[in-house]
C-alpha positions in Angstrom: 0.0 0.3 0.1 3.4 2.1 0.7 3.8 2.1 -3.1 0.7 4.3 -4.6 2.0 6.8 -2.6 5.1 7.0 -4.2 3.9 6.2 -7.9 0.6 9.1 -6.9 3.6 11.0 -6.2 5.5 10.4 -9.1 3.5 9.9 -12.5 -0.1 11.4 -11.5 0.9 14.8 -9.1 2.8 17.0 -12.2 -0.2 16.9 -13.7 -3.1 17.6 -11.1 -1.2 20.1 -9.5 0.3 22.0 -12.8 -1.5 23.6 -15.6 1.4 23.5 -17.8 2.0 20.7 -17.1 -1.3 18.9 -18.4 -0.7 21.5 -21.2 2.3 20.5 -22.8 0.8 16.6 -22.0 -2.2 17.6 -24.4 -0.1 19.1 -26.5 2.3 15.7 -27.3 -0.9 13.4 -27.0 -2.2 15.3 -30.1 1.3 15.9 -31.8 1.1 11.4 -31.0 -2.1 10.8 -33.0 -1.3 13.0 -36.1 2.3 13.0 -36.3 3.8 9.7 -36.0 1.1 7.9 -38.3 2.2 10.7 -41.0 5.4 8.8 -40.3 4.8 5.5 -40.8 3.3 6.4 -44.4 6.6 8.3 -45.4 8.1 5.1 -43.8 6.3 2.6 -46.5 6.4 5.2 -49.1 10.9 5.0 -49.1 11.2 9.5 -48.0 11.9 8.2 -44.3 14.3 11.4 -44.5 12.3 13.8 -46.3 10.0 14.3 -42.7 14.1 14.8 -41.2 14.7 17.3 -44.6 11.1 19.5 -43.8 11.9 20.2 -40.7 15.0 22.1 -40.9 13.3 23.8 -44.0 10.9 25.5 -41.9 13.4 27.3 -40.3 13.6 30.5 -42.4 9.8 30.8 -42.4 9.7 30.6 -38.5 13.6 33.4 -38.3 11.4 35.6 -40.6 8.0 35.4 -38.6 10.7 35.6 -35.3 12.1 38.5 -37.3 9.1 40.5 -38.3 7.0 39.8 -34.6 9.0 38.3 -32.5 8.3 34.9 -30.6 4.7 35.0 -31.7 3.6 32.2 -32.3 0.5 32.7 -35.6 3.3 34.4 -37.7 6.5 31.7 -36.6 3.9 29.5 -37.6 3.2 31.0 -40.8 6.2 31.2 -42.3 6.6 27.8 -41.2 4.0 26.4 -43.1 5.6 28.3 -46.4 9.0 28.4 -46.1 8.2 24.3 -45.8 5.9 23.9 -48.8 8.4 26.5 -50.7 10.9 24.1 -50.2 9.3 21.1 -51.0 8.3 22.4 -54.5 11.5 23.5 -54.8 12.7 19.9 -54.4 9.5 19.1 -56.9 11.1 21.1 -59.7 14.7 20.9 -59.8 13.9 17.1 -60.1 12.2 17.8 -62.7 14.5 19.9 -64.6 17.5 19.0 -64.0 19.1 15.1 -64.0 19.1 15.7 -59.8 16.7 13.1 -58.1 14.2 14.9 -55.4 16.4 13.4 -52.6 19.3 14.8 -53.9 17.9 18.2 -54.1 15.6 18.3 -51.2 18.9 17.6 -49.6 20.8 20.7 -51.1 17.9 23.1 -50.4 17.5 21.9 -46.5 20.8 22.7 -45.7 21.0 26.2 -47.4 17.6 26.0 -45.8 18.8 25.4 -42.0 21.8 28.0 -42.2 19.6 30.7 -43.7 17.1 30.3 -40.5 20.1 29.7 -37.2 22.1 33.0 -39.8 18.9 35.1 -39.6 18.1 34.1 -36.1 21.4 34.5 -34.5 21.0 38.3 -36.4 18.5 39.6 -34.1 17.7 37.1 -31.5 19.6 36.2 -28.8 21.0 32.5 -27.9 17.8 31.4 -25.9 15.9 32.5 -28.5 17.7 30.4 -31.0 17.3 28.0 -28.4 13.6 27.5 -28.1 13.0 27.9 -31.9 15.8 25.4 -32.0 14.7 22.4 -29.5 11.4 24.1 -28.2 9.8 23.4 -24.8 7.7 21.6 -24.5 6.8 22.1 -20.6 6.5 26.5 -21.7 3.1 25.2 -24.4 0.6 28.2 -23.5 -3.0 28.4 -24.3 -2.6 29.8 -27.9 0.2 27.1 -28.6 -2.2 24.4 -27.2 -4.2 25.5 -29.4 -2.5 25.2 -32.4 -1.6 21.8 -31.9 -5.2 20.6 -31.7 -6.2 22.5 -34.3 -3.6 21.2 -36.4 -3.6 17.2 -34.9 -7.5 17.5 -35.6 -7.5 18.5 -39.0 -4.8 16.5 -40.1 -6.1 13.1 -38.7 -9.3 14.1 -40.2 -8.2 15.1 -43.8 -5.9 11.2 -43.2 -9.3 9.8 -42.5 -10.5 10.8 -46.1 -7.4 10.6 -48.4 -6.8 7.2 -46.5 -8.1 5.3 -49.6 -6.1 7.3 -52.3 -2.6 7.4 -50.5 -2.3 3.8 -49.8 -3.2 3.2 -53.1 -0.6 6.3 -53.9 2.1 4.9 -51.2 1.7 1.0 -53.0 0.2 1.4 -56.2 0.8 4.6 -58.4 0.7 3.0 -62.0 -3.6 1.4 -61.2 -4.4 5.0 -59.0 -2.9 7.0 -62.3 -4.9 4.2 -64.6 -7.6 4.5 -62.4 -10.3 7.4 -62.9 -11.8 9.0 -59.9 -11.0 12.4 -61.0 -8.2 13.2 -58.9 -4.4 13.0 -60.6 -2.4 11.4 -58.3 -0.3 14.2 -57.9 -3.0 15.5 -55.5 -2.4 13.0 -52.9 1.3 13.6 -52.8 1.1 17.3 -52.0 -1.5 16.9 -49.7 0.0 14.6 -48.1 3.0 16.9 -48.0 1.1 20.0 -46.5 0.2 17.4 -43.1 4.1 16.8 -42.9 5.1 20.7 -42.7 1.6 21.1 -40.9 1.8 18.8 -38.1 5.9 19.7 -38.3 5.3 23.3 -37.5 2.6 22.2 -35.3 6.0 20.4 -33.3 8.1 23.2 -33.5 7.0 25.0 -30.5 7.0 22.0 -28.2 9.5 19.9 -30.0 11.9 22.6 -31.4 12.4 22.7 -35.5 14.7 20.3 -34.7 13.1 17.9 -32.8 9.7 17.4 -34.3 10.3 14.7 -37.0 11.7 12.6 -34.2 8.2 12.1 -32.7 6.9 12.1 -36.2 9.6 9.1 -37.5 11.1 6.9 -34.3 7.7 5.1 -32.6 6.9 4.6 -36.9 10.1 3.1 -37.6 9.4 1.1 -34.1 6.3 0.3 -36.0 6.7 -1.5 -38.9 9.3 -4.0 -36.1 6.3 -5.3 -34.6 3.9 -5.4 -37.5 3.3 -5.8 -41.6 -0.3 -4.7 -41.6 -1.4 -1.3 -42.1 -3.5 -0.2 -39.8 -1.6 -2.0 -36.7 1.3 -0.2 -37.9 -0.3 3.2 -37.1 -1.8 2.2 -34.2 1.3 1.1 -33.3 2.9 4.1 -34.2 0.6 6.4 -32.3 0.5 4.2 -29.1 4.7 4.6 -28.8 4.4 8.3 -29.4 2.7 8.7 -26.7 3.9 6.5 -24.3 7.2 8.5 -25.2 6.0 11.6 -24.6 4.4 10.9 -21.3 7.0 9.5 -20.1 9.6 12.3 -21.3 7.8 15.3 -19.2 7.7 12.7 -16.2 11.6 12.7 -17.0 12.1 16.0 -18.0 9.7 17.2 -14.9 11.8 16.0 -12.1 15.0 15.7 -13.8 15.2 18.8 -15.2 15.7 17.9 -18.4 15.2 19.7 -21.6 12.3 19.1 -22.5 11.9 18.3 -26.7 14.9 16.6 -26.4 13.8 14.5 -23.0 11.3 12.9 -24.9 12.4 11.8 -28.1 15.2 9.7 -26.1 12.4 7.9 -24.6 10.9 7.3 -27.8 14.9 5.9 -28.6 15.0 3.5 -26.1 11.5 2.3 -27.3 12.6 1.3 -31.1 16.2 0.0 -28.9 13.8 -2.0 -27.0 11.6 -3.1 -30.3 15.0 -3.6 -31.8 15.5 -6.6 -29.9 12.1 -7.5 -29.1 9.6 -7.1 -32.1 8.9 -10.3 -34.1 11.0 -8.1 -36.5 13.8 -7.3 -34.4 17.4 -9.6 -33.2 15.9 -11.6 -30.6 13.5 -13.8 -31.8 14.4 -13.2 -35.8 18.1 -15.4 -34.3 16.1 -17.4 -32.1 13.5 -18.9 -35.4 17.4 -18.7 -37.4 18.1 -21.1 -34.5 15.9 -23.5 -34.8 15.2 -24.2 -38.1 19.5 -24.9 -37.7 17.8 -27.1 -35.0 
């Protein structure tokens, strides 16, 4: 019985006593519901590094919003969305009109965008401003930030549900989708999907920072592929892992006074490491199966 008060104090009390912890919890869970499933589709489409590239690419837009309006969430978010969509469009145009592949052009453009964004913020703000934008602060989410994250998450989940059939076809059988007269051009699915990725990265930059936001999108998604072969199971698993990492990261950040964004991503990394060892597609089960086949 003496264990219950200790568990309550460690796990429940921070959220019941402090409003900033409750806001951080809701924001993190909302991102888990919307960002992690997008990461699953990115891995299935062999575009895992696209999320990382776009998370860096939004930085110049965030920086310009910061220069114009200071730490205004609306201005930085709008600038981030415009910059992310612009970089994605530029990468597509470069691959279309030159011999470069889209991943190569995206890598080049996002590095330039990252350098530009850091330079702009460093030249017009303090080092604290730069760290806040790059690494975020989930424990510092205010009411406006929570509304933005919740709005983006709701919009993303509903849009992904509406796009699900077409997006699955475009992912697994783009030739059939092109031949099928559905009235919707194939590029609409891809561009709509990229828009959702950018929106979620921008929504996550306040809580996790522009450098860390992609972690909650990709790490649970990669881990989920080790556990399941079916797409619905991967989508559910990714969201659950992201939520667990978010809750654990917030609690560790609160108790040990560590940066919230990197701590959440560290917890997602720990779940990924456990999946590498224990999941059906991981090392231990595969080794056990090989040893039994030999025997």
